[in-house]
N, C-alpha and C positions, 0 to 999 in steps of 0.2 A: 264417242262422237258428239253427243249433246254438249258435253263440257267444252269440247273444242269450238263448237259453234258459239257458245256463250262467251268464250274468251275473245273470239273474233269480233263479236258485237261490242264488247267493252272497248277493244282497241279501236274499233270504228268510231265509237263515241268520243274517245280521248283524242283521236286524230282529226275530229271535225274542226274545220277552220273556225277561228274566233268570230269571224264576221257572220257565221251561220247560227250562232247560239243566241237565243232570245234572253233578254234580261227581264226583270220585273217591270221596269219601265216600258219595255217594248210590249209586254202583254197588255198593259193599260192602254197603250197606243192602239193596239189591235181592237180593244174594246171600243175605242173612239170610232174606228172605221166601221165596226159592226153596227153601232148605234145609227151612224149616218145612213148605212144601207137599209136598215130596218125603217128609218124615217121615210125614205123613198118608197118602201114597200107599203106602209100604212097610208101614205098619201095616194098611192095608186089604188089599192084595193078598197079603201074606205071612202075616198072622195071622188076620184076620177071615174072609176068603173061604175059606181051607182049613178053618177051623172049621165054617163054615156048610155046606160041601159034604162034611163028614165025612172029610177027609183026615187020615191018621195020620203025615204028614211033620213030626215034631217038630223035626228039624234045620232045615227051611226056616222054621218059626216062629221058631226061635232066631236064625237068621241075619237075618231080617227085623226082629225086635225090636231087635237089636243095630244094624242099619243105620239104623233110625229114630231111635234114641237118639244114634248117632254124628252123624246129620244135625242133630239139636238142639244137639249140642255144637258142630258146625261153625257153626251159626247164632250161637251165643254168641261164637265167635271173630270172626265178621264184625261182630257187635254191638260187641264190644270195640275192634276196629280202626277201625270207621267213626267212632267218637268221637275216637280218637287222631288219625286223618287229618284230620277236620274241624277240630280245633284247630290242627294244623300248617298245613293248606292252607285254601283257601276252602271254604265250605259254601254250597249253594244255599238260596234262601229256603224251599223246600219240604222241606229236609233233616229238620227236626224232625217234620213230618207223616209223611214216609216212614218215619222210624225208629219212630214209634208204630204205624203200620199193619203194619210188618214184625214188630215185637215181638209184636203181637197174634196174628199167624199162627204164629210160631215158638214163642212162650212162653205163648200162651193157648190157641189152637185145638189145636195139636199135642199138648201134654201132656194137655189135657182129653180129646181123642179117644183118647189112649193109655189113660187111666183108663176111658173108656167101653167100649173093646174088652176091657180086662181084666175088666170086669164081665160080659162076654158069654162069655168063653173059660174063665175060672178056675172050678174045680170047686166051691169053696165060696162064690163071689161071688153077689150078688143083682143082677140086671141093672138093675132100676129104681132101687135105692138107689145103684148105681154111676153111673147116669146123672145123678142128683141131685148126687153129689159132683163129677162132671165139669162140670156147670153152675156149681157153686160156684167151681171153679178158674177157669173161663173168666170169670165175672163179676168175680172178685177181680182178674184181670189187666186187664179193661176198666176197672174203677174205679181201679186203681192208675195206669194210663197216663193216664186223664183227669185225675186229681189231679195227676200229675207235670206236665202241660201248664198247670195253672192256679195251682199253689202255688209260691211262690219260697222255696227252702230255703237254708240257709247253705252256703257253698262246701265241696266235698269230702265231702258226706254225702247219702245217700238217706234218705227217710222210708218205712219199710216194706221188707220183703225185696225186693230187685231181682227183676224178672220172670224173667231168665235163671236166676238162682240158685234161684228158686222152682220153675221148670219142671224143672230138673235134679234138685231135691230130690223132687219128686212122682214122677218116673219112677224114681228110686232107691228110693222106698218101694215101688212096685209090683214092681220087680225083686227085692226082698228076699224076696218070696213069703211074707210073714207071714200069719197068719190074717186073715179078712176084716174083722172089727170093728177090730182095731188099725190095719190098713191104712187103713181109712175115716177113723178119727179122726186119724191122722197127716196124711192128705191135707187134710182140712178145717182142721187146725192150721196148715199151710203156707199155705193160702189166707187164713187170718186174719192170719198174719204179713205177707203181702204188702200188706194194706190197713191194717196197724197203723201206729203212730207210732214204732216202734222205729227207731233210727237205724242205718244201715249205711254203712260207708265206701265211697266210690267207688273203683273199681279204677284207681289211677294209680301210676306209678313201680314200686316193688318189688312192691306189691300186684298190679298188673296182670301183672307177670312171673310171680308166683306163681300167679295165676289161670290164665294160659296154660299153665303147666307142669301144673297139676292137670287141665285139660281134656285135654291130650295124654296124660297118664297114664290118665285115664278111657277114652279111646278105645282105648288098648292093652289095658286090662282087658276092655272089651267085645269086642274082636277075639279075644282068647284064649278068652273064653266062647263066642263064636259058632262058632269053629272047633273047639270041644271039646278045647282043649289041656289037658294034665295040670294039675290044680289050677285050671283056668279058672273053675269055679263058685265055688270058695272065694275066688279073687282078686276076682271080681265082687262077691260078697256083702260082702267086706271093704271094697272101694271104696264100695259103696252105703251101708254102714253109716257109713263116715267122712263121707260127704256129709250124711246125716241128722243125725249127731251135731253136725257143724259148723253145720248149719241151726238146731239147738236151742241150741248154746252161744253163738253170737253175740248173740241177744236177751238171754240172761242177763247177759253182760258189759255190754251196752249199758244194761240196766236198772240193774245195780249202779253203773255210772258216773253215771247220772242221779241216783240216790239219793244217792251221795256228793257230787255237785255241789250238790244241794238242801240237804244238811246243811252244806256248807261256806258256802253263801250265807246260811243262817240263822245260823251262828256269826258271820260277818262283820257281819250286820245287828245282832245282839245286841251285839257288841263296839263297833259305832259308836254305839249308844245309851248305852253306859256313860259316866259323867262322866270 
């Protein structure tokens, strides 16, 4: 009898639909989702709950904020590698859906919740306005992921700021601790860039290596800040400022390139019309 049961188990595994089998890339994608959920957990338990209970443990809040952002950075690493692995190895039929759902958690819900909690704990913030900004971030990611699933783009380019880049830019804006109004405007600006038609290059080859190096460096800055290392605050603000500047500069270069391309096309058209 046990042998018969074992044979049935094997047959059941072999008869499992292909769409139900997870690939290595899918496992990395699930790691992405897990990191996003844990980022929400640490934001809640280490920042929001101590604030609501009147705790003065600023060190714990700093550690939890750093942990939450590091988890979002780890989610970005998983998101980077699941695409690379999927291209090298096989990808299951539900890989694209898993990727979108995981991105929604890690780069939509987690940063939006970070903005929401910022509005509740910051001295000069307005809770309801911050909640509205958080909704804008979440909806921008939802719309971006939905459009990504429906629109076919030219190879090697994204349309709109990629959601991992957008999420890291949003949390960088919050960590800069600027006045409330500039912070709010910058967050809404990032949300607009995510649903815009500005073209961003996909992280492949040298660009993927540079992105990975930047993420690891950002983790180091966050760790230095969390453990109150000498100059940690300055290093963190410098890293966050670079992230925000990068998020602003790329659209400017992309827009300038589109304008130059449009001008070149017009010149070629005029030249073709000449006798």
